[in-house]
N, C-alpha and C positions, 0 to 999 in steps of 0.2 A: 604433679609429676611432669617433667619437661618432655617434649618430643625430641626427635633427633634431626629435625628439619635443618637447623643451623649448620649441621655437619656437611650438608650436601648441596646447599644453595648459597648464592652470594648475598641474598637479602630475603627476608621473610615477609615483611609488611610493606604495603604500597597504598598510596592515597588516590590513585586514579588508574583507569585502564591504560592510558597512555604511558604512565610511568612504569607500570607492570610490563607492558608489551616491549618497551624499549630497553629496560634495565635488568629484567629477571633472567638468570641462567642457572642451569644445574652444573654442579662441579663434582663429577664422579672421581672418587679416589682410584688409584691403580688397583687392579685385581679385585674390583668390587664384587661382593657376593652377598646378596640380600639376606640369606639365612644366617650367615655369621655376623654381618655388619649391622643388621637391624634387629632381627629376632633375638639372637644370642646377646647382643649388646643391651637390649632392654632387659633380658633375663638377668644380666649382670648388674645393671644400674637400678632397675625397678622390678624385681622378680615377681611381685604381686600385682603389677599393672595388668588390668583386664585387656585381653587381646580379642577374644571371640565369645559371643553369646550364641549358643547353638541350640536349636530345638527342632523336634518333629511334633507330630500330633500327640505323642505320649510322653516324651522325655525332654528335659532341659539340662544343659550343661554349660558351665562357664569355664573357659580356659584362660589362664594367665600366660604371660610370656615365659615364665619358668616352666610351665607345663609344656608349652610348644617346643621349647629347647629340648626337653627330655624326650618327648615323643618323636621329634624329628631326628634326634640322635639314634633312637631305637630303629626308626625307619631306615636311616642311612646304614646302620649295621645290618639290617635285614637285606637290603639291596646288595650290599657288598658281599654278604654271605653267599648269595646266589650269582655272583660274578658280574654284577653291574658296576661299571666303572665310567670314568670321564668320557663323554661323547656317545655313550650308549643311549638308544632311544627306548623310553618306557611310556606306554600308553596308560592313562588313568581314565577310567569310565566309572565315575563314582557319584554321579548326580550331585547332591549336596551333603554327602556323608562327611563327618568331621575328619575321617581318615584321609581325605584329599589333602588337607593342609599338612598333615604329618608327612605324607608322601612327597609333595612338591618341595617342601623344605629339605627333606632328607636327600632328594635327588639333586637339589642345588648344592648341598654340602659335598656331594660326590663329584660334582661337575658333569653329571649326566643330563640328558635332554628330556624334558617332560613334554608329552604330547597329550593334552586333555582331549577328551572325545565325549560326544553325547551318547547316552544309553539307548537312543533310538536307532542306532545303526543296525542294519541287518547283515546277513552273511556276506553278500556281495560288497557292501560298504567296507566291511572289515578286511576282506581279501584285498581290496584296492589299497587300503591303508598299510596293511602289512607289507605288501609288495613295494609300494612307493617309498615308504619311510624306512624299511628294514628294521621293524620293531623287534626288540629282544625280549621284552617282558610286558605283561599287562596286569594291572590291578583293577578289578571291576566289582560292581554290585553283584549279588547272587540272584536278584529277582529279575522279573520281566524277560526271562529267556536269554539274558545277556551272555552267561557262560556257554550256553548251548550254541549261540551264534559264533562264538570264538572257536569252539570245538569243530563246528561245521567248516569254518573258514580254514582252519589248519588241515582238516581232512581233505578239503578241495586242493590245497596247495601241496599235498603229498608229504614230503619230508621236511616241511617248515618246522624249525625248532623254536618254539615260543614258551617261555617260562610263564606259567599262568597262576595268578593269585586272586583270591576273591575276599570280599567282606561279607560275612554271613555266619550263621550259627551251625549249619550242618556241613560235615565234610563232604568233599567231592573227589572222586577218583581223578588223579592226574593234576590236581589243583592244590596250591598252598593256601592255608587259612591265614590271612594277613594278620588279623587281630591276635590269634594264638601265637603266631610267629613273633610279633613285635613285643608281646608280653614277656617273651623269653630272651629278649635282646637287652644288652647293656644300655643304660641311659647316658653313658659317656661316649663321646666320639671326638677324637683328636683332630682339630683343624690343621690342615697341612700349612706349611709356610707359604707366604704369599707368592713366592717364586714358583712353588710347586702346584699351586691351584690354578683356577681358571684365569684367563685374561679377560679384559672387558669386551673384546671382540668375539670371544667364543659364543657359540649358540647355547642358550639355556632353555629355550621354549620354542616349540613348533605348534602352530594351530592350523588345522585344516580349515579353509574358509567355509562359511556356512552354505555355500553353493546355491545362491539365489539364481544364478545363471551358469549352467554347465557343471562340469566336474570340479570338485573343490581343489584349491591350490594349497601348497604347504608353505605357510608364512613363518619365516625365521625371525626370532628376536634374540638379541645378545644380552649379556649380563648387566648392561646399564639400563635396560628397559624398565625395571621397577622404579628407578629414580625419576624417569620421565613422567611417571604417573603422579608425581607431586603436583604437576599441572592439573591433572584430572581431579585429584582428591582435594587438595588444599584450596585451589583457586577456581574450580568449577563446582564441584559438589559442596564446597565450603564446609568440609568436615570440621568438627570441634575437638580440641584437645580433651581427652577423657570423655568424649561423646560416644554415641552408638550409631554407626552408619549402616543403613540397609540398602543394598543394591539387589534388586530382584533378578537373579540369574543363577542357573545351576552351573557347575564347574565345566560342563561340556561346551560352554559358550565363552568367547574371549571377554565378554563383559564381566565375567567373574574376576579377571585380572584387573579390570578397570575399577571394580568396586568392592572386592572382598579380600584384599590382601595387601598389595604393595603400597600404594600412595596413602591409604588410610592409616596403616601402621606407622609409616615414616612420620606422618603428621600427628601421631599420638592418639588417634581415635580407635576405639574398638569397633569390631564389625559384628553385625547381626546376621545369622543364617537360619532360615526356616526351610527345613528339608521336608517338603510336602510330597505326597504321592500323586495327588491330582490338584491342579490349581483351583482354588475357591477364593474369590475376591473377599467375601465376608470373613472367612477364616484368616486370611492373610492380614486383613485390617486389625482383627482382634489380637493376633500375635504381636504385630508391630506396636500397637498402642499399649498392650499389657507390659511389654518389655521396655517401653520408654525410648523408642527410636528418636534420634535427634535430627538426622539428615537422611534423605530418601532419594533413591534413583531407580527409575523403572522405564521401560520402553513405552511409547504411546499405546501399544496394545493393552498393557496392564491398566493404564489410566482410563482407557475407554471402558473397561469393566468396572473400575473403582467408582467412577462417577454415576454408574447405574445403581450403586448401593445407597442406602440411607446413611450418609456420612455423619449425620447428627448423633448416631448411636455410639460413636467411637471417640475416645479421648485423644485428641491431638495436641494436648497442652505442651508436650515435650518437643514436638516437631517444629524445627526452626527453618528448614530449607528443603527444597525439592527440585530435582532436575530430571531431564529426560533426554534420551538419545536412542539410536537404533533404527528409527524411521522418522520421517518428518512428523512434527506435532500439529494436529489439526486445531485451528483456532477455537473450534467449538469445545474441544476437550480442555484447552487452556482456560477458557472463560468459565466453564462449569466448575473446574477444580478450584479456581480462585474464589468463586462464589461460596463454596463450601468451607474452604480452609483459610481464606485470606492470604494464601501463599501464591506468589508468582512462579510458575514453572519456568525454569531457566534451561532452555534447550541448548544442545550441543551436537557437534558432528565429529565423527572420527570413523576409523575402520579397524578391522583386525590388524591391518598393516601399520597402524600408528596409535598414538594416544589421542586425547581430545585435541583436535587441531583448529577447530572453529567453535566458539561458544559464547553464550551470554554470561559474562563474568560479573562478580558482585558489584562492581562500580558502575555497571551499565543498566540502563532501563530496557528491559526486554521488549521486543516487538513480536507479538504472538504470530508464530509461523516462521519466524526468522531463526536461523542457526546461530546468529551472532557475528562476532569478529574473530580474526585469527589469533591463535595462541602465540606467546612469545617464542622466538627462534623459528617460527613457521612463517615463511614468506609465501603467501598463497595468491595465485592469480586465476583468472578464468580465461580459457584459451579456445579459439574456434577451431574448426576442422583443418584450417590451413596453418595453424600454429601462431596465429596473431592474438595479441591480448585484446580481450573484449572491452567495449566501452561500458559505462554505467548503464544499467538496465538491459544489457544485451546478454543473452544466455550463452554459456560456454562450459567447457569441462573444467572441473576443479583440479588444478595442478599445484604441486608443492615443489618449490625450487630447491635443488640440491647441489647446484654448481659450486656453491661456496662451502659445502659441507652438509652432512646429514643432520637434520634437526633431531632433538632428543626424542627417543621413542619410535622413530621411523624404522621399519623393518630392514633386515639385512639382505633381503631377496627371497625368491621362492626356492625352497630346498630342492636340490637336484634337478632344477629346471631353468637353465640359463636362458632358453628361448622365451619363456613366459616372463622372466624378469626383464629382459631387454625389450619386450613388447610393451611393458607398462612403465619402464624407467629408462629414459633416453634423453639425450641433448640437455642434460642438466636438470631434468624435471621428472618427478614421479607423477604419473597420470592416474587419477583415482577412478576414472570411469563413471563419475557422478557429475550431473549437470546442475548448474545453479545460475543465479544472476545476483548482481550487487547493486544496492541502492546508492543514492548520492551521499549517504552518511557512512558508507562502508559496511553496512550489514549485509550478510549473505542470505539468500533465499533459495532453498532446495527446489529443484524441478523434478528430477528423477534419475534413475540409472540410465546410462546411454542405451542399454539394451531394452529398456522399458518404454522409450519414447514412441509415441503413436503419430503416424503421418497420414492425415485424412484430408483429402481435397486440397492439398497444398499447405495445410496448416500443420505445425509441429505442436503436439499436445503432450504435456507432461502429466503423468497419472496423479500426482499428489494434489494438484489444485482441484481436479474433478472429484477425487476421493473426499476431499474436505467438503466440497459442496454437497455430495451425496450424504455424508455422515451428519451434516447439519439438519437433516430431516429426522424428526423424533422417532420414526419407525426403524431407523437403521442403526445397528450396533457396530458392524464392521463392513468394509467395502474394499474390493480390489478392482482397479481399473486396468484393462488391457485392450489391445487392438485386435480386431478380427478382420480377415480379408473381406474386401468388397469389390465387385467387378468394376464399378465406376469410380468410387471414392478412394480406392487403394486399400484403406482401412477405415473401419468405423469403431467408435468407442463402445466397449462392453463393460457393464458393471456387474460384478459377482457380489451379491449382497447377503449378509447375515442379518436377520431381523431381530429387533428387541423383543423381549417377552411380551406377549399379549397381541402381537401383530401376526397376521397370516398372509402368505403370498397370494395376491390376486392381480388380475389385469388392471383393476381400478387403482390399486396401490402402486403398481408399476408406472402408470400414467401420472399419478400424483407426484411420485419421486422425480420423474423426468421433467415435469413442469416446474417443480421446485428448483431443480438444477439450472434450468433456463433463466430463472429469476435471480440466482445468486452468482452466476458466472456467465461468461460469453456463451450465447445459445448454441454456437457450433460445437461446443465441447460436451453437450449433453449425451448421455449414454443411449444410443439407439437400440442397443441390445442389452437385456437385463436377465440375469439368472439368480434365483433365490436358492441359497444352500444353507446347510446346517452349520458348517464351519469352513474356514479358508485354509488352504494348505500353507504351512509355515515352516520355517527353519526352527531349530531348537532355541534360537535367540529371539523368536517372536516376529521375525521379518516375514512378510508375505512372499510366498514363492509364485510370483506372477508367471514365471516360465512354466510351471506345472499346469497352470490354467491354460496358457497358450498351447501347450503340447496336447492337452486333453481336447481342446477345441479343434485342433488340426486332425486328431484321430477321428473325432465325431463328424467332421465335415465330409 
């Protein structure tokens, strides 16, 4: 069965990174709509083509594109019944329930705006989102107190009118039962004429940033955004036609858009979704190997847990490719994963604001710890504080040139926040807020978020290098490096450490780890302060919230 790739790109196959970088480009048709032009098109051409293999700990379902067309039509009819129309904002808080895919496709068909959100939000978080985005409807899980938090948020806002729908078995007062409702809807939905539907510039998706520093921003993507993820799926994740791709992410994280819907389906690969209640590395490995996953993507956090398992117990015979992004990859993790699987982890870099914009692509030999080289149509530079381009080996902020046009997949701005947009996007460049350096061969190496940089005794210290040094000690499972105030040095390095099973926090172990760091990196970078904890504060995407550690230290000081 053929993919739809050739409909949307100038060329599919390339012989080298250079050829790919210089010649590849996406060609969006006018009034592109992913739900109609990809999902429904597959349903017409290849109705039994596998789209999604979904499971939890008790159930397994396989959905074809014909199934998705019908369910998304039912969802579109449901939303329309309750007054949702083009431009309305609908929040989806569904973890990895299969209903999410019905909803987002149905909302695309209506021209409405989808706002995915994590189930970990509390009342104050929901109040903030309702007010900032003007959300008209929510569809959420019934568990973990999520409906109650929405009820509390609406009560706090007084007369806020929110249409509330849930996915669950028992009815709730004031709430619609989504599954009951769509079962009563027609599986037919008439596509409007192209002139009457969305334009390519209309907003289809808003993500609240994961909030590693400060309050989350609302990141807008237009209707061409799915096509840009061809770069992510076909040329970074290296998904296979009629393969099965697994990106570890629930739908509250933008990484779900990177790996669980757009680019994979355009390239002809099915997606695998494991809707677990609590992460268990061994269980996840069992599910992935049993279902025959062919390509795999996960953040370094997940790989750190995976390499602690006995990987010889699992069947990886179908797995052909593995990538990682979300935070920098520690070389220790890269080396151990390769030892177990003989696969090279291909690292990449991007943000909620864009698609994969720097990556190790299939034609490249990866350098462990390097993000790789720029994606096609992305002109990327490193810039110092004075706006000058950095030399080879010099640290600077990653910036994306937009003076000659917006590259594919770059966001449209921050919703209802012109000031924040102009603070990040000015003089023909989008400023990512991330620091890196480039080697003589054009490979980029991550240093840290600008807000996470540590200044100690005149040295600028990025957390990533120190974290990699700490993690390379066998007693350490995870580590977060932050700066704490010091009367003489300005700041000193602090390590917040989660230990591997079998190790206990002692003063002797602390000294052992400190001495280990002095041996594997510059001695001035070693953590003078160390705290052992059971777990690190993280966003839903698995990124470490160093700001939370810094705020806690300030309160305790």
